[in-house]
C-alpha angles and dihedrals in degrees: 000000000000125000136181129176139039121328100169086108103042101214112147127193110201121214140136138216093276094055104037088106087075093058102080092058091043092050094049093052093041092055091044096051102026102030099157095058126096107208129186121221114221118208142119134281121333117352119249091206140051119252129211114259093254093058121092123200134226120192110200095190140335094259128051115258113229119244089260088066097046091117090052090060092048092048089051091051094048091048093054107070140046096243128127097197134028138181111228125201135167121231093245093059095104112188117236102182139024112286116245095235093179092061091043089054090049090052092049090050091048091051092051092051101039112017099093097043095042094038092236109180097184142356108221115226095193131053092274097116098030091052089066088083113198090018090066108093116195114229108171142354114228129214093269091053091255111146118223115208144162138220118228126229112287094045113125117263099006084168112055134152094216111131109299147143108252134203099230096205093053095044092051089049095059102033116102127197123249098040133128117225090255092051089050092054096045100038096041091047086057090047093051091047092050100041102030084210097142135014131218117225132194142163140247087246132077102221096167112044119187145143120238094226101184123005106075097114087269097091087211126126114237118177096156091117093058124102103271090233090054091049092050092050094049093049090044091058090056093240094132135044114248 
């Protein structure tokens, strides 16, 4: 594996050769709405696109892994660096509003203090856990007023690759090779429900707001939820087919 760029803030944006065309739009919106972050794109071989200066790049292997080996690529990435926690995103998670960095920092601090003792697998940065209603169990109110909570086994999609802060040790422990991202979510949700080995946490906030614009099994681009000015700019740059 080859890597260039800054990894002091371990934020990884997962893509592959077939979907690199989504990255310019992602990068523009990322830098507009999360400007202080230094993410690292994760793909294969030589890039077919140019990246902004604040983006690093990780090449997992020379050749693209098929979807059936998606988990292999993630295992390789997580085994590469000396980091305990990472933020994982997909390249079609196009930001729609400014990120609440204060809440993100609070969540990172909470993970560092409590993840090992409380067996926290991930800290959701969207509304994924909070949206489970009565299944969301408040644990602690932070300085900002943000409420940290968990969802118990049996809650739908305990394992989800929505934007989150992950405990690398725990994620590596449960990942298995030869899985698609959808198989990881479904099979590992079943595993977490059966074993109660790790617990997903989240907040009553929505610090990272985005629209998944492509990967929803439809293979159809949908940027209708973007700010119209953002959509016009992205189309105007020629980054997307009309």
